[in-house]
N, C-alpha and C positions, 0 to 999 in steps of 0.2 A: 244327707243333710250337711250344710256348710257350717262348721264350728270355728269361730274366730277367737284366737287366744286373747287378742287385745280387748275384744268386747267382754269376754269372760273376766278378764282382769278388772275392767271397769265395774262389772257387776259385783265383784268381790270388794272393790273400793267403796261401793254404795253400802254394802252390809257392814263393812268395817267402820265407816263413818257413823252410821246409825247406832251401832253398838257402843262406839266411843261416847256419843252424846248421851245415850241412855245410862251409861255408867257414871256420868258426872253428877255431882251433888249440887254444884253451883249453877247448873244449867237445866231448866225445866225439872225441878225436883218432883218426884212422885208422878211423873208423866212419861209415858213410853211412846216412842215414835215407831211406827211400822211402815211397811211398804208393800206395794204390789208391782209386779213387772209384767209388761205386755210386749210380746214380740210381734212386730208388724211385718217382719220379713221384707222390709223395704217396699211394701205395697201400700199405696195411698188409701185404697178402699179399706184395708184392714186397720190402717192407722186411724182413720176416721171412726171406724167401729169401736176400736179400743178406747178412743177418747170419750165417745158417748157412753161406753160401759162404765168408765171411771166416774163420769158425772151422774149416771143413773144409780150406780151402786148395786145393780143386779146383773144376772146373767144375760138379760135381754135389754138392749138399748131402747129407752123410751125418751124421746126428746122432751125437754121442759118438765121432766119428772125425776125426782130424786128420792130414793128410799134407802138411806144409809142405816142399816140395822145396828151396826157397831159404831166405831169411831168415824168421824167425818173426814172427807178428803181435804187435806191441807194445801198441797201444791202439786204440780206436775213437773217432773224432770224430763227434759227431752224436747225435741228429738235431735239426733245428731245431724240429720240432713236439713238444710235450710228450707227446701221446698215443703217438706213434711211439717216442719215447725211453723211455717206460714199458715198451712191448713189448720193445724192445731190452735194457733194463736187466734185465728178468726173465730173459732168455736169457743175456746176458753174465755176469750175477751168478753163474750156476751154475758157470761156469768161472773166476771171479775175474778176468775180463779188465777192465782199467780202461776206463771210458767217460767221455768229456768232451764235453759239449754246449755249443755257443756261443749257443743261442737258446731252449732249453727252459726255461720259467720256472715251471712248475707247482710249487706248494708241496708237493705229494704226493711229489715226487722227493727231498725233504729227509729223508724217513723212512729212516734208516739200517738199520732192522730189515728192510726190504724191498729197499732199493737201496744195499747197502753198498759196491758198486764203482762207483757213479755219482758223477761230479763235473761241475761246470759253471763256465764263466767268465762267465756272465750271472746277474744277481741273481734270487733267487726272487720269485715274485709277492707273497709275504708282505711283503718289504721294499718292493716297489713300492706295495702297498696302504697300508702304514703311512705311506710318504712322501707319497702322494696325500692321505691324511687330514690330514697335517701342512700340506700346501699349502692345503687348504680352511680349516684353522684359522688359518693365517697371514693370510689375507685376510678372515677374519671372516665367512665364508659359512656362517651357521648353519642355512640352510634350502635343502637341495640335493636334486636328484633323482638317482637311480642307475639306469643302464641297462647291461645286460651280456648277453653271449651265454649261451645256456642250457646250455653245457657246463661241465666242471669248471673250466676257466680263468676263465670269467666268474663263476660262482657262488661259488667260493672267494675270488676277488679282491674281489668286492663285499661279501662277508660280513665280511672283515677291515676294509674301509673303514667299513662300517656300525658295527662294534663300536668302532673307534677314535673315530668321531664321537660316538656315544652316551656313551662314556667321558668325552669332553671336554665333554659337555653340549650338543652340537649335535643337530640333528634332520634326519630324512630325510623329504622330502615324498612320495616314491614310490620303489618298487623294482620295476623291470620287467625282463623278459628277452626277448631276441630269439630267437624259436623258428624255426629254419631250416626245419623241416618244415611250418610254417604261416605262412610269410612273407607270403602274400597277405592274410591276415586280421590277422596280428600287427603288421605294420609300420604300417598305418593306425591301429590302436589305440594304438600307442606315440606316433605323431605327435599324436593327440588328447590323450593324457595330458600330453605336454609343453606343448601349447598351452593347456590349461585350468589347469595348475598355476601357482601364484604363485611357484614357485621359478625364479629367474633363472639359476641355475648348475646344469648337468647333467653328471654324471660318466659317461663312456661307456667301459666296459671291454669292448670288442668289437674284432673285426677290421675292417679298412677296408672289406672287401667288404660285410659286413652293414650297417655304418654308412652306406655310400653309398646303400643302398636306403632307409634311414630318412631320409637327407637329401633324397633325391628327393621323398619324400612330404611332407616339411616344406616344400619349395619350392612344391609344388602347393597346399599348405594355407596358404601365407603365414605360416608360423611363423618369426618373427624375434625379435631382442632377447634371445637366450640366449647365455650364455658356456659353452662346452664345455670340460671337463677331460679330457684324453686319457690313455689308457694307452699303453704303449710300442708296442702293435700297430698303432696308426694315427697316432701323434704325428709321424711323419716320412713318412707315406704319400704317395707320388707320385700315387696314384690320386685322392686327395682334394685335392691341391694344384693344383686347376684353377680357372679363372675362374668356372666354373659354381657352385661352392660358396663363392665368396669372401665374399659378403654374410653367409652363415651362420657360416662357420668363422673369419673374421677376428677376432682377439682371443682365440682359443682358447689354452689353456695346458696343458701336460702333461709327462709324463716320457718321456724317450728313453734308450736305452742309452748309456752313456758313450762318447764318441768322443775318441780321442787320435791324435796323429800317429804314423805308422810311418815312421821315417827310411829314406829311399831307396826307398820304395814308389812314389812318383810317377815317379821315374826308371825304375824297373823296368817300369812300365806304358807307358813311352815316350810319355807324353802330350805332352811338349814337343818331341819329336824324331820322326824317321821311324819307321814301324812296318812290319815285314815281315809279310805276310799269307800264310798257307798256304791256297791256294785249292783244295786237293784236296777230293774229295767228302767231305761230312759232317764236315769238320774244324771244331773249335769256333771257331777264330780266323776262319774264313770266315763261319760263322753269326753270330758276334759283329759282324764288320765290316758285314755287311748290315743287322743290327739297329741298329747305331750310326748309320749314314748313310742308312738307308731306301733302299738301292740293292740291286742284285743283280749278282753276277758272271755273266758269260756262260758258258754251257756249250757247249763245242764239239760235244758229241754232240747237244744239244738247243738249238740257237740260237733256236728259236721261242719259248722261255720268256720272252724279253724282249719287251715290247710298248711301245706309245707312252707308257703311263702309268708305266712303271718306268724309273728311272735306272740306268744301268750303273755298276758299281763299277770304279774304276781301280786301287785299292790304294794310291793316292797321297794319299788324303784325309788331313787332319790332325785328330788327336784333340782338339787344343786349340781347334779351331773349334767344338766341340760342348760345350754346357753341360748336363750331365745327371748322374744319380746315379753314373755310372761315373767321370766325370772330377772329381767333387766330392771333394776330399781332406779337406774339413771334416766329412764324414759317413762315417766308417769304422767304424761301430758293429759290424756283423756281422763285417767283415773284421778289426777290431781284436781281437774276442773269439777268432777263429780263430788269429790271430797269437799271442795270449797262451797259447792251448792248446798250440801247438807249443813255445813257450818253456818251459812247465811240464813237458811230456813230456821234452823234451831235458834239462832240468835234473835231473829225476828219474832218467833213464837215466845221466846223468853221475855222480850220487851213487852209484848202484848200481855203476857202472864203477870209481869211486874207492874202493870199500870195500876195506879191508885184512883179510886173513884173520886170524882171532883177535880181531878187533875189530868183527866184523859184528853185525848186529841179530838174526840168526836162530839156530837151534839150535846150541849149542856155539860161539856167537859166529862163525858162519860167514857167508859172503857169497854173493851170487848171481853166476853166471857171465854176463857180458854177452853171450856168444855163445849161451848156452843157459840162460836163466833161466825161472822159473815166473811166470805172470801175477800170482800173489799176492805175489811178491817185489817186483815193480815197484809193486804196489798200496801196499805199505808205504811206499815212498819218496814216492809221490804224496801220501799223507796228511800227510807231514812236510816237504814241499818248501817252500822260500822262494825266490822269484824277484825279482830287482831289474829293473824294467822301464826302458825308455829314458826315460820321463817322470819318473823319480825315485821312483816308487811301489814299495813292496815288497808282494807279494801272497803269500798262503798260504791253503790251504783250512781252514775251520773243521770242527768235528766232524760237521757235516751235509754236508760236501762242497761248501760254498758259499764263494765269495770274498767279501770285504767289498763290500757293495752300494754301487755308485756310479751315479747317474743324472744325466743332463743335464736341466735344466728348459728347455723350449723354448716359445717364443711364436709363434703364427701371425700373421705380419704381411704386409699387402698392400703390395707395392712400387709405386713410381710407374709401373712398366711393366705393372702388372696381374698380376704373377706372385706367387703365394703363397710365402712363405719361412718356414722354421722357424728362428727366431733364438734362440740360446742366451742365457738370461737368469739362469741360476743353476745350482747343483748340489745334489744330495742325496747326501752321502758319509758312510756309517756308520762309516768308519774315520778320519775327520778327526782329526788329532793335536791340533788346538787346541780341540776340543770343539764347533766350529760345524758340526754335521751338516747343517743346513739353511741354505743361503745363497742369497739371491735379490736381484737388482738391480731393484727395483720401478720405478725411473725408466726402465729400458730396455724396459718392457713397453708395448705398444700394444693397448688394449682394443677391443672391437667398437664402441664409441662413437666411435672415432677419436681418443681422447684418452688421457692417462695416468691418468685418474680411475678408481680401482678400482670395478668394478660392485658393487652392493649386492644381496644375496640373503638376505633375512630374512623370516620369517613375520610378525614384528611389529617395528616400529622400536624402538630401544633406549629404555629408561625413563630419563629424565633424572634428575639429582640432585633429591631432594625426593620421589621416588616409589620404590615397591618393586614387584618382579615377583610376580605371583600366577598360578598355573597355572589355566588354564581346564579345566573338567571335560570329559573325553573328547577332549582336544586334546593334541598333543605339547607338551613343555616350552617349545619355542621360540615357540609360539603363546600367549604369556602376555598378561596384562593389566597395565597400569600403574596402580597404586592410590596415591593421595597418602598420605604418611606420616601416622600419627595425630598428634593434638595433643601437642606436647611432644617429638616425635621428628624426626630428620633422616636423610637418606641423602646422603652427600657424594661419591658416585661413580656412574657410569652403570651401569645394570642391576644394581642392588643387590637382593638377595633379602630383606634385612631393613632395618628402620629402627632407629636407635639413639637412646636417650633422651639428652637433654642433661644435663650436671651440674645439680645442684639449684638452683644460683644462675645458671643460664644458660637461654636460651630460643631456639627456632629463629627465623630470619628469615622473611619472608613466603613465600619460595620453599622453605623447609624444607631448605636446603642447608648451612647452617652455624649454629653457636650463638653468641649474643652475650650479654653480661651483661644480666640482667633489670633492668628499671627498678624503683626503690624507691618506696614509697608510704607516707607518713604525713602527718598534719596539721601542717605546719611553720609557723613564724611568718613565713617569707618568702613563702609562697604567698598568692595572693589571698584564698582562703577563710580561711586561718589568720590572716592579717593583719586581715581584716575582723572576725572573731570576737574577736580580741585587743582591737582598738580598742573594739568594742561592750562587751566585758566590763569594760574599764578605765573607760569612761564610765558604764556602768550601775552599777558599784559605788559611784560618787560620788553618785548620785541620792538614796539614803536619807539622806544626811547633811544636805542642806538641809531635808528633812522633819523630821529629828531636831531640827535647830536651831529650826524653826518650832514644833514641839511643846514644846521647852524654853522658848521665849519665851511661849507661851500655855498653859503647863501648869496654870494656875489657872483656865482658862476651862472652862465646863461640858462642852463637847464633848470636850476633851482628857481631863478627869476621867472622863467617861462611857466613854472608850475605854481606860481603865486605863493611865495614863501610863507606869508602869514596864514593863509588859508590851509596850507599843507600842515603847518605846525598845529593849528587848531584841530585839523582832521586827525592827526596822529594821536593827539591827547584824547580826543573823543573815542578813537578806536581802542586805546588802552583802557578807557573806562568801560567800553563795551565788553572787553574781556573780563574786567573786574566784576561787572554786574552779575556775572554767572554765579558768583559766590552767594548771592541772595537766594538762588534757587536750590542750593544744597543745604542739608541739615533739616532739623525738625521745624516744620512750618508753624512758627508762632505768629501772634497777631502782627508784630512789627514787620516780620519778613513778608507776610502776606500783603501788607499795605505798600511795602517799598518795592518788591521785586518787579512787578510788571510796569509800574510807573517809572522806576529808574531805568529799566530796559527801554521803555518807549521814549523817554527824554533823551538819553545819550545816543540812541540810534537816530532820533530825529535830528539832533545836532550834527551827527556824522553825515547823514544823507543831505541835510541842508548845506553843509560845506561843499559836498560834491556838486549839488545843484548850483550853488553860487559859483564854483569853479567853472562849471559848464556854461553858465550864462556869461561869465566874464570872458571866456574863450570866444564865444560867438560875438559879443560886443566889441572885443578887441579887434577881431577880424573886420567887422563892419565899420569900425571907426577909423580904419586906415585910409579911407577915401578923403580927399581934401575937403575942407569945410563941412565935415560930417557933424551933424547935431548930436550924434551918439557918443562923441568923445567924452562929454561930461559924465556919462554913465559908466565909464570905465574906472571910476574912482574906487578905491578899496572900501570906502564906506558903503557903497552900494552892496558889496558882498556881505558886509556885516549886517546891513539892513535885511537882506534876503534871509540870512541865517536867523536873525532875531524874529522876523515875522513868521517864518515857518515853525520855529520852536515855540513861539507864543501860542499859535493855534493848538499845537499838541499839548502845551501846558494847560490851556483852558479845558481841553477835553479831559485831561487827567484829573484836574481839580474838581470838575463837575462829577467825574466818576467817583472820586473819594468822598465827596459830600453826599451824593444821592444814594449810592449803593456800593459802599467800599468792600473790597475783598476781605475775607475772614477765614480763619482756619476751621476745618471741619473733618469729621471722621466719616469717610465714605465706606458704607457697607454694601452698596448696591452693585458697584462695578464688577468686583471680583468676589464670588462666594467664598466664604471662609477666611477672608482677609479684610482687615481694617486698614484702609488707605488714609494716612494722614496727609491731607492736601489743603491747598488754598482754594476756597470757593471764590471765583472772580467777582461774586456779587451780582454784577450785571454783565452777562455774556455780550450784550449789545455794545456796551462801552468798551469791552476788551477788543472786540472785532473792529470797532470804529478806530481804536488806537492803532491796531495792527493794519487796518485798511488805509489809514492815513500815511503810515510808513510806506505802504505799497504804492500809494498815489504819488508821493514824493520820488520814490525810486523810479516809477514809470515815467514821470515827467523828465527826470534826469536822463533816463535811458533814451527817450525819444529825442530830446534836445541834443544829447551827445551823438546819437546816431545820425542825425541830420547834419552835424558839424564834423563828421568823421573825415570828409574829403577836403578840409581846410589845409592850407600849406603846412608842411612838416614842422615848421617852427612853432606852430600853435596846435600840433597834433595830439595834445593830451586828451582830446575828445575820444580818440580811439581807446585809450586806456579806461576812460570813464565808461564808454560803451560796454567794454568787456566786464568791468567791475560790476556795473548795474545789471548786466545780463546774468552774471553769476549770483548776484544778490537776490534778484527776483526769482531765479530758478530754485535757489535754496528754500526760500520762504513759500513758494508755491508747492514745493514737495513736502514742506513741513505740515501743511494743512491736512492732507489725507493720512500722513504718517501718524500725526498726533491723535486723529480721530480713531485710528485702529489700535492704538497703544493703550495699555492699562497700567495704573499704579505709578510707580516711580519712573517708568519708561516714557510716560507722557512728558514729565519734566526733563528727562534725559534727551528726548527728541528736540525740545525747545532749546536746550543747551547746545546740542549739536548744530542746530540752525544758527544760533548766535555765533558759535565758534567758526562755522563754515563761512557765513556771510562776512564776518570780521576779517578772517584770513583772506577771503576773496578780495576785499578792499586793499588789504596790505600788499598782496601779491600783484594784483592788477595795477594798482595806483603807484606803488613805490619801489617795488623790486626792480623793474626795468631801469628806473632812474638811478638807483643805487649801483646797479651793475655798470652803467655808463660812467658814473662818478668815480668808482673804485677801479674798474678794470679797463674802461675805454675812455680815458681822459681826453683823447684827441677829439672825441665827438662832443665834448663839453666846451665848445669854443664858439664865439660869435661868428667867426669865418665859416666854420663848418655849417652852422645853422643857416647863414646867409647864402652860402653856396647852394644849399638845398633849395632855397627859395628861387635863386636864379635858374637852377635846373628846371 
């Protein structure tokens, strides 16, 4: 016969609770509660028979017939198995008899439409599953495996856990069931699944017996390094708390039914004092004593039952010398639930007993008779009972017949003596008054690594700041990819699903974790490039004046006269202004600079090119007017040159004024061209107007070039056309090169390229137009004579 110490301990708790109630004067005075115990041996048929016997009140079960000779049946406690409790609840519910279970956890029993007379002092599996899911979420285990027995208990429990995990964004690596009828094939398969999975945490919603079979296979397959999360069915199992499974189960964590002290229960069991044993045949105390001490009482009728390998019981053994589940007063989970059940029944009976006629809850405000009440009358009081327990808690049933769910969180720790112990490290209390339903002391936990470092169980390590999570195709959400944030965006926390753009004036750092102010960019006077260009412009604008002075001193010489002295002076002044207009392009681009820079540049260069065009035209006209009686002689007047300059400049002026009126340039902060940089620049307002202004300069230059090119073979005395040809060729080349260069440049270098173009083209005019003449005037004065020029003509 199998004798379970835990069950016997619960039996003792039942007797202790009833005796405690019967001793009280404030509870059911002059009324004594008794009990009957039926052992079904976990057989459904015997359980149904026992239920019928309790209802009938006789040794033979007669359906729908009750003959209680003594006191009536008040309530039924049990069963511990959910399947059996369901069977009992269907029968007892027909007669409205209250049924209270101390261990049946199936969520099916919370259905009041089927089991309206069923109550329990143990939490429903739904609460347990929700709590286990919260435990997984608390430790950040986003990638877990689920294993459960293939019955209602396992399937419904795992289903709730899975739903809660998915709702929280967590993932399940696998969901498998222990099939008791195919254990020889199923168990090896489960061990293989656990071994091949990357999940380091496995929830086991199974009985200790089936889990032991799986652990044996894992040992033979060398499957280690997993952290198991236990349901209440094996979280305090003595079967698994052996050295054999220590390497696998050390560090496991799970839920156990709440345990509290029962005042006086230790003394009742006589653990610390002598214990009288009834040695009569088949007495429970005798069987208990032999189980506790591994001995056997001698039987006078059969003295041969004792052999050399069996110790003889003396009855003087001390219970305190044994350390097992019976003497452990810290583990009163089942016993405590039975103790609460008796307290609730007694309190409900007392409320029925205390009812005053005319103030009762039944028809015509009547009360039930404590000596002869109907089962449904006690059922009413059970639904509305409030009991104050010795630990200060007040309990009452909810509308589903459940008490507030309270679980102890236990951690499997291997002691120095090699014994596995379940250490309480937290609680899960749905009725917590301070709102802290889930409380756990993480520092008290010892994991399977032998340290307090929480194990990691993820399909993919977290995405650090600067990255975002993207879901892989055909993979669970937890098996994501970490993708760097796009340009201009950041993520500032771990496992971000989205990246966020920085404000327009800020830019991500290198790791794309935070935004910092963008750097600004413009061609400043303080920068090396700006300072160099400023100095070059200032020096260059002075160069035309020495040439102007030289021309003034030698204005009566043939070469100066041949160069058209007045136009040359105007050209030199305009070239100097060209150098000076560069200063408008350097420095912070405010509104005034933006309005003036391109217009000033366009006008001074137009005057400059117009002077060259006028000189070219005058060269051609002067040559053509040398023929006798030529009608072109009147067009060689200096005022014709001025008129050409005026008309050409007027057209450009009209273009610029129209530009300024219709779409003037304005300063802007450009954040598009160069990521991470704010470019302070001038928006030209109308690109069309800008390119029209520049195109007009190109047109004048092209006309001057072609006219000068056609006049390049004129007599040497009028051969300034050659210099004009070279100067215009250089001018056009510079500005044609500027267009692609400016389009490929960014920021301050766009302005720098335009300044280079202005400097280059201006210097080209100075070099090609005036340097040869200055060399002749200063170093070759013999060539600056009328005879020399005339001689060349004769040649």
